[in-house]
C-alpha positions as CSV (number, residue, x, y, z in Angstrom):
1,X,2.1,-12.8,6.4
2,X,1.0,-10.2,3.8
3,X,-1.6,-11.0,1.2
4,X,-0.6,-10.9,-2.5
5,X,-2.7,-7.7,-2.8
6,X,-1.1,-6.0,0.1
7,X,2.4,-6.9,-1.2
8,X,1.6,-5.5,-4.7
9,X,0.2,-2.3,-3.2
10,X,3.3,-1.8,-1.1
11,X,5.5,-2.6,-4.2
12,X,3.8,0.2,-6.1
13,X,4.3,2.7,-3.4
14,X,7.9,1.7,-2.7
15,X,9.1,1.8,-6.3
16,X,8.0,-1.7,-7.5
17,X,11.2,-3.5,-6.4
18,X,11.3,-7.2,-7.3
19,X,12.2,-9.7,-4.6
20,X,15.8,-11.0,-4.8
21,X,17.1,-14.3,-3.8
22,X,20.1,-14.8,-1.6
23,X,22.2,-15.0,-4.8
24,X,21.1,-11.6,-5.9
25,X,19.0,-12.8,-8.9
26,X,15.4,-11.9,-9.6
27,X,13.1,-14.5,-8.1
28,X,11.6,-14.8,-11.6
29,X,14.8,-16.4,-12.8
30,X,13.8,-19.6,-11.0
31,X,10.5,-19.8,-13.0
32,X,10.2,-23.0,-15.1
33,X,12.1,-22.8,-18.4
34,X,9.9,-23.4,-21.2
35,X,10.8,-26.0,-23.8
36,X,10.5,-25.5,-27.4
37,X,7.3,-27.7,-27.6
38,X,5.6,-26.6,-24.3
39,X,2.2,-25.1,-24.5
40,X,2.1,-21.5,-23.4
41,X,-0.9,-20.8,-21.2
42,X,-2.3,-17.3,-21.5
43,X,-4.8,-15.3,-19.4
44,X,-6.8,-12.2,-20.4
45,X,-6.9,-9.2,-18.0
46,X,-10.0,-7.3,-19.1
47,X,-12.5,-8.5,-21.6
48,X,-12.7,-5.1,-23.3
49,X,-13.8,-4.1,-26.8
50,X,-10.1,-3.9,-27.8
51,X,-9.5,-7.4,-26.6
52,X,-12.6,-8.9,-28.3
53,X,-12.3,-7.0,-31.6
54,X,-8.6,-7.1,-32.2
55,X,-6.3,-8.8,-29.8
56,X,-8.1,-12.1,-29.3
57,X,-8.9,-12.7,-33.0
58,X,-5.2,-12.1,-33.7
59,X,-4.2,-14.5,-30.9
60,X,-6.5,-17.2,-32.2
61,X,-5.2,-16.7,-35.8
62,X,-1.7,-17.8,-34.5
63,X,-2.2,-19.8,-31.3
64,X,-2.4,-23.3,-32.9
65,X,0.7,-22.8,-35.0
66,X,2.8,-21.5,-32.1
67,X,1.1,-23.8,-29.5
68,X,-0.5,-21.2,-27.3
69,X,-3.7,-21.6,-25.4
70,X,-6.1,-19.2,-23.6
71,X,-7.1,-20.6,-20.2
72,X,-8.6,-17.8,-18.2
73,X,-10.2,-14.3,-18.1
74,X,-10.2,-11.8,-15.3
75,X,-12.7,-9.0,-15.2
76,X,-14.1,-7.2,-12.2
77,X,-17.4,-6.5,-13.9
78,X,-19.6,-9.6,-13.7
79,X,-21.2,-9.0,-17.1
80,X,-17.9,-8.8,-18.9
81,X,-16.5,-11.7,-17.0
82,X,-19.4,-13.9,-18.0
83,X,-19.3,-12.7,-21.6
84,X,-15.5,-13.2,-21.8
85,X,-15.8,-16.8,-20.5
86,X,-18.5,-17.7,-23.0
87,X,-16.7,-16.0,-25.9
88,X,-13.3,-17.5,-25.1
89,X,-14.7,-21.0,-24.6
90,X,-16.3,-21.0,-28.0
91,X,-13.0,-19.9,-29.6
92,X,-10.7,-22.1,-27.6
93,X,-13.0,-25.2,-27.6
94,X,-12.6,-26.0,-24.0
95,X,-13.5,-24.6,-20.5
96,X,-12.0,-21.2,-19.7
97,X,-11.7,-20.1,-16.0
98,X,-13.5,-16.9,-15.2
99,X,-11.7,-15.0,-12.4
100,X,-13.4,-12.3,-10.3
101,X,-10.1,-10.4,-10.0
102,X,-6.4,-10.7,-10.7
103,X,-5.6,-12.2,-7.4
104,X,-7.7,-15.3,-8.5
105,X,-6.1,-15.2,-11.9
106,X,-2.5,-15.3,-10.6
107,X,-3.3,-18.3,-8.4
108,X,-3.5,-20.4,-11.5
109,X,-0.5,-22.6,-11.3
110,X,0.4,-23.0,-15.0
111,X,-0.2,-19.5,-16.2
112,X,2.6,-18.2,-18.4
113,X,1.5,-14.9,-19.9
114,X,-1.3,-12.4,-20.0
115,X,-2.9,-9.8,-22.3
116,X,-3.7,-6.6,-20.5
117,X,-6.6,-4.8,-22.1
118,X,-8.0,-2.7,-19.2
119,X,-8.6,1.0,-18.7
120,X,-5.8,3.4,-19.9
121,X,-4.7,4.4,-16.4
122,X,-4.5,0.8,-15.2
123,X,-2.0,-0.5,-17.7
124,X,1.1,0.3,-15.6
125,X,-0.4,-1.0,-12.5
126,X,-1.6,-4.2,-14.0
127,X,1.9,-4.7,-15.7
128,X,3.6,-4.5,-12.3
129,X,1.1,-6.9,-10.9
130,X,1.7,-9.4,-13.8
131,X,5.5,-9.4,-13.8
132,X,5.5,-9.6,-10.0
133,X,3.6,-12.9,-10.6
134,X,6.3,-14.0,-13.0
135,X,4.3,-14.0,-16.3
136,X,5.0,-12.4,-19.7
137,X,3.0,-9.4,-20.7
138,X,1.3,-7.9,-23.8
139,X,0.0,-4.6,-22.6
140,X,-2.3,-2.3,-24.5
141,X,-1.2,1.3,-24.9
142,X,-0.9,4.0,-23.4
143,X,1.5,2.4,-21.0
144,X,1.4,5.1,-18.3
145,X,-0.4,8.4,-17.8
146,X,1.8,9.6,-14.8
147,X,5.6,9.5,-14.4
148,X,5.2,7.8,-11.0
149,X,3.4,4.9,-12.7
150,X,5.8,4.9,-15.6
151,X,9.0,4.7,-13.5
152,X,7.6,1.9,-11.2
153,X,6.5,-0.2,-14.1
154,X,9.7,0.3,-16.0
155,X,11.7,-0.9,-13.0
156,X,9.4,-3.8,-12.4
157,X,9.6,-5.1,-15.9
158,X,13.3,-4.7,-16.2
159,X,14.0,-6.3,-12.9
160,X,11.7,-9.2,-13.7
161,X,13.4,-10.3,-16.9
162,X,10.0,-11.1,-18.4
163,X,9.0,-10.6,-22.1
164,X,7.0,-7.4,-22.5
165,X,5.3,-5.9,-25.5
166,X,3.3,-2.6,-25.5
167,X,0.5,-2.3,-28.1
168,X,2.1,0.3,-30.4
169,X,1.7,-2.0,-33.3
170,X,3.4,0.2,-35.9
171,X,6.6,-1.3,-34.7
172,X,5.6,-4.6,-36.5
173,X,4.6,-3.0,-39.8
174,X,6.7,-3.4,-43.0
175,X,6.3,0.2,-44.2
176,X,7.4,1.5,-40.7
177,X,10.4,-0.8,-40.7
178,X,11.3,0.4,-44.2
179,X,11.0,4.1,-43.1
180,X,13.1,3.5,-40.1
181,X,15.8,1.8,-42.1
182,X,15.8,4.6,-44.8
183,X,16.1,7.3,-42.2
184,X,18.8,5.5,-40.2
185,X,20.8,4.8,-43.4
186,X,21.3,8.6,-43.7
187,X,19.7,8.6,-47.2
188,X,16.7,10.7,-46.0
189,X,18.9,13.3,-44.4
190,X,18.2,14.9,-41.0
191,X,14.5,15.1,-40.0
192,X,13.5,18.8,-40.1
193,X,9.8,18.4,-39.3
194,X,7.1,15.8,-38.6
195,X,3.4,16.4,-39.1
196,X,0.7,14.1,-37.7
197,X,-3.1,14.2,-37.7
198,X,-5.8,11.9,-36.4
199,X,-9.2,13.3,-37.3
200,X,-12.6,11.6,-36.9
201,X,-16.3,12.7,-36.9
202,X,-17.7,10.1,-34.5
203,X,-20.2,11.3,-31.8
204,X,-20.2,7.8,-30.3
205,X,-16.4,7.5,-30.0
206,X,-15.6,6.4,-26.4
207,X,-19.3,6.7,-25.3
208,X,-21.3,3.8,-24.0
209,X,-24.7,5.3,-23.1
210,X,-26.7,2.0,-23.0
211,X,-24.1,0.3,-20.9
212,X,-23.9,3.2,-18.6
213,X,-27.6,2.8,-17.9
214,X,-27.2,-0.9,-17.2
215,X,-24.1,-1.2,-15.1
216,X,-24.6,-1.4,-11.2
217,X,-21.9,-0.8,-8.6
218,X,-22.7,-4.0,-6.8
219,X,-21.8,-6.0,-10.0
220,X,-18.2,-4.8,-10.1
221,X,-15.4,-3.6,-7.8
222,X,-15.0,0.1,-7.9
223,X,-12.2,0.1,-5.4
224,X,-10.1,-2.2,-7.6
225,X,-11.0,-0.2,-10.6
226,X,-9.4,2.9,-9.2
227,X,-6.0,1.1,-9.1
228,X,-4.1,3.8,-7.3
229,X,-6.1,6.8,-8.5
230,X,-7.4,9.2,-5.8
231,X,-10.5,8.0,-4.0
232,X,-13.7,8.9,-5.9
233,X,-17.4,8.1,-5.7
234,X,-18.9,5.5,-7.9
235,X,-19.6,6.9,-11.4
236,X,-20.7,4.6,-14.2
237,X,-19.5,7.0,-16.9
238,X,-16.0,7.1,-15.5
239,X,-16.0,3.3,-15.3
240,X,-17.2,2.7,-18.9
241,X,-16.4,6.0,-20.7
242,X,-13.0,6.6,-18.9
243,X,-11.3,8.0,-21.9
244,X,-13.5,11.1,-21.6
245,X,-12.3,11.9,-18.1
246,X,-9.0,12.9,-16.5
247,X,-7.3,11.4,-14.4
248,X,-8.6,8.1,-15.8
249,X,-7.2,8.9,-19.3
250,X,-5.5,11.8,-21.1
251,X,-7.9,11.1,-24.0
252,X,-6.6,11.8,-27.4
253,X,-2.9,12.0,-26.4
254,X,-3.0,8.6,-24.7
255,X,-5.2,6.8,-27.2
256,X,-4.1,8.1,-30.6
257,X,-1.0,10.2,-30.3
258,X,1.0,7.4,-28.6
259,X,0.9,5.4,-31.8
260,X,2.4,8.2,-33.9
261,X,4.8,9.7,-31.4
262,X,6.3,6.3,-30.9
263,X,7.5,6.3,-34.5
264,X,9.3,9.6,-33.8
265,X,11.3,7.9,-31.0
266,X,12.0,4.8,-33.1
267,X,13.0,6.6,-36.3
268,X,15.1,9.3,-34.6
269,X,16.6,7.3,-31.7
270,X,15.6,10.0,-29.3
271,X,13.9,9.0,-26.0
272,X,11.5,11.9,-25.5
273,X,10.8,15.5,-26.5
274,X,12.9,18.4,-25.1
275,X,9.7,20.4,-24.7
276,X,5.9,20.4,-25.4
277,X,3.2,23.1,-25.7
278,X,-0.5,22.4,-26.2
279,X,-3.9,24.0,-26.7
280,X,-7.3,22.8,-27.3
281,X,-10.7,22.4,-25.8
282,X,-14.2,20.9,-25.7
283,X,-15.6,22.6,-28.7
284,X,-18.2,20.2,-30.1
285,X,-19.3,17.4,-27.8
286,X,-20.4,19.1,-24.6
287,X,-21.5,16.0,-22.8
288,X,-19.8,16.4,-19.4
289,X,-16.4,15.1,-20.6
290,X,-13.2,16.7,-19.1
291,X,-10.9,15.6,-22.0
292,X,-10.6,17.7,-25.1
293,X,-12.4,16.9,-28.3
294,X,-10.1,19.0,-30.3
295,X,-6.4,19.4,-29.5
296,X,-2.9,20.3,-30.8
297,X,0.5,19.7,-29.4
298,X,3.9,21.0,-30.7
299,X,7.0,19.2,-29.6
300,X,10.7,20.2,-29.9
301,X,13.0,17.2,-30.4
302,X,16.8,17.0,-30.4
303,X,19.9,16.3,-28.3
304,X,19.8,17.7,-24.8
305,X,23.4,19.0,-25.2
306,X,22.8,20.7,-28.6
307,X,19.6,22.9,-28.4
308,X,20.4,24.4,-31.8
309,X,19.8,21.2,-33.6
310,X,16.8,19.0,-33.9
311,X,13.3,19.2,-35.4
312,X,9.7,19.9,-34.6
313,X,6.8,17.6,-34.3
314,X,3.2,19.0,-34.8
315,X,0.3,16.8,-33.8
316,X,-3.4,17.7,-34.2
317,X,-6.6,15.7,-33.6
318,X,-10.3,16.5,-33.6
319,X,-13.6,14.6,-33.1
320,X,-15.8,17.0,-35.0
321,X,-14.6,16.7,-38.6
322,X,-12.8,13.8,-40.3
323,X,-11.1,15.8,-43.2
324,X,-7.4,14.9,-43.4
325,X,-7.9,11.6,-41.6
326,X,-4.9,10.0,-40.2
327,X,-1.6,11.2,-41.5
328,X,2.1,10.7,-40.7
329,X,4.5,12.9,-42.7
330,X,8.3,13.1,-42.2
331,X,10.1,16.0,-43.9
332,X,13.8,16.5,-44.7
333,X,15.6,19.1,-46.9
334,X,15.4,16.5,-49.6
335,X,11.8,15.4,-49.6
336,X,9.1,13.6,-47.7
337,X,8.2,10.3,-46.3
338,X,4.4,9.8,-46.5
339,X,3.7,6.7,-44.5
340,X,0.0,6.8,-45.2
341,X,0.7,6.5,-48.9
342,X,3.7,4.2,-48.3
343,X,5.9,6.5,-50.4
344,X,9.2,8.3,-50.3
345,X,9.1,11.3,-52.7
346,X,11.1,14.5,-53.5
347,X,8.1,16.6,-52.6
348,X,9.2,19.8,-51.0
349,X,13.0,19.0,-51.5
350,X,15.5,21.6,-52.5
351,X,15.1,22.2,-56.2
352,X,18.0,23.0,-58.6
353,X,16.5,26.5,-59.2
354,X,16.3,27.4,-55.5
355,X,19.7,25.9,-54.7
356,X,21.5,27.6,-57.6
357,X,20.6,31.1,-56.2
358,X,22.6,30.3,-53.1
359,X,25.5,28.5,-54.9
360,X,24.2,25.1,-53.7
361,X,23.4,21.8,-55.3
362,X,19.8,20.5,-55.6
363,X,18.8,18.0,-52.9
364,X,15.9,15.8,-54.1
365,X,15.1,12.3,-52.9
366,X,14.2,9.5,-55.4
367,X,10.6,8.4,-55.6
368,X,10.2,5.0,-53.9
369,X,7.7,2.7,-52.4
370,X,8.4,2.1,-48.7
371,X,7.6,-1.5,-48.6
372,X,5.4,-4.2,-50.2
373,X,2.3,-5.4,-48.4
374,X,4.1,-8.4,-46.9
375,X,2.5,-7.9,-43.5
376,X,-1.0,-7.7,-45.0
377,X,-0.4,-10.6,-47.3
378,X,0.8,-12.8,-44.4
379,X,-2.3,-12.0,-42.4
380,X,-5.0,-14.5,-42.4
381,X,-8.4,-13.2,-43.6
382,X,-10.0,-14.4,-40.4
383,X,-8.0,-12.6,-37.9
384,X,-10.7,-10.0,-37.3
385,X,-7.9,-7.5,-36.5
386,X,-5.9,-5.2,-38.7
387,X,-2.7,-6.5,-40.3
388,X,-0.4,-4.5,-37.9
389,X,-2.1,-5.8,-34.8
390,X,-1.9,-9.4,-36.1
391,X,1.8,-8.9,-36.9
392,X,2.4,-7.3,-33.4
393,X,0.6,-10.0,-31.5
394,X,2.4,-12.7,-33.4
395,X,5.7,-11.1,-32.7
396,X,4.9,-11.0,-29.0
397,X,4.0,-14.7,-29.1
398,X,7.2,-15.6,-30.9
399,X,9.2,-13.6,-28.4
400,X,7.6,-15.5,-25.5
401,X,8.5,-18.7,-27.3
402,X,12.1,-17.6,-28.2
403,X,12.8,-15.5,-25.1
404,X,14.0,-12.6,-27.3
405,X,13.0,-9.0,-26.9
406,X,9.7,-8.0,-28.7
407,X,9.4,-5.2,-31.3
408,X,7.9,-2.7,-28.7
409,X,9.8,-3.3,-25.5
410,X,9.4,-1.6,-22.2
411,X,11.7,1.2,-23.2
412,X,9.5,2.1,-26.0
413,X,6.5,2.1,-23.7
414,X,8.3,4.4,-21.2
415,X,9.3,6.8,-24.0
416,X,5.8,7.3,-25.4
417,X,4.5,7.7,-21.8
418,X,6.9,10.7,-21.3
419,X,5.7,12.4,-24.5
420,X,2.0,12.0,-23.7
421,X,2.5,13.1,-20.1
422,X,4.4,16.2,-21.5
423,X,1.6,17.0,-23.9
424,X,-1.1,16.5,-21.3
425,X,0.8,18.5,-18.7
426,X,1.1,21.4,-21.2
427,X,-2.6,21.3,-22.1
428,X,-3.8,21.2,-18.6
429,X,-1.5,23.9,-17.2
430,X,-1.2,26.2,-20.2
431,X,2.6,26.2,-19.8
432,X,5.5,24.7,-21.6
433,X,6.4,21.2,-20.4
434,X,10.0,19.9,-20.2
435,X,11.6,16.8,-19.0
436,X,14.2,16.5,-16.1
437,X,16.6,13.7,-17.0
438,X,18.0,13.6,-13.4
439,X,14.6,13.1,-11.7
440,X,12.7,11.5,-14.6
441,X,9.9,14.0,-14.0
442,X,7.8,16.0,-16.4
443,X,8.1,19.7,-15.4
444,X,5.8,22.6,-15.7
445,X,6.6,26.0,-14.1
446,X,9.6,24.5,-12.4
447,X,7.6,21.8,-10.6
448,X,6.8,18.2,-11.4
449,X,3.4,17.6,-13.0
450,X,1.4,15.3,-10.8
451,X,-2.3,14.4,-10.3
């Protein structure tokens, strides 16, 4: 008989098919049906900074009201495992099981759901593992950094019927819902351009120099850490500073761009770009990293069958200067949606003077506020996380309770993965990246982009 680990590994390699019963239904259909008042038992996969600083505070801000409990933590590094157990026990007020790996976690009989807050490249792998063990999933973004991982995880989640939420929390924000509604109503007009920036000046971003000095290979499981990536020698920097190194992360594209590009798919209804080009480099922080500290991508979006229509998306990000900050600007012929300022304005719209010269009518949007701060007001002051994350975590918890789709389902995760893989492929090859609908592959130079 195959072990659970062997079975999961084979599933990843063969396309992540879910076991079917003789009746042709997913085996997960026979999992216990949760009653309205049943407690939902949750486990944490990876006691990371993101989990401790945002996801868990938001969970504990809502768990009593929604009758959820945190019962276990799995982390392959002994230090994080011990820290996670102590931290969670203080918050939960009872014993929390510390699991040496996910095999041990999924042997817990009454486990219903998990948070996945592990390294970027592990998210799809751990999602397949989770739904294969019949639990619901909240998975941090980026969802997948290769199309192979993305396709397998998409199939696994859809076949399982489990509730899934990816951590692109803009999908639970009031202003983003208002922008989506305004665009889809037709009042904004066709999108003509989107400009996005994410600029910081943070030498310590994604670096863990003190922890790198302290971690020892014998205290963790390097083989499990690789989770399907090519065999590599132990490297504490790749373990703790993985966002600086490909193929463990695409860096800026996976960490930051996924949030903003996800809104493009949501607002436009398009599943992915038609093409992407990219340029950048390591201009400031020459510390051995292989991912850019400054990078720009330009995407073409529109219907595949109508290449003459659509719009452009320009994304840029840098680590060396924070001027410009984080911006999301949507433009139409009639004006601008500035999500950062929570405003719809006629800025840049077609004025009467310019229109008259061509025998046209002016096209100017009204000045409006996108949305009130309902999400912020509804957020408890003690969540420890931002209002969007709190709303997003709560939405997932309510979806687990109601068995209704969450705000950022598996299809959204798959779409943002395509965009980030296209941008990363374009950057690393210096060529234009496209997407093949038939094969579901990101293509560069007529060939699929692979590790």
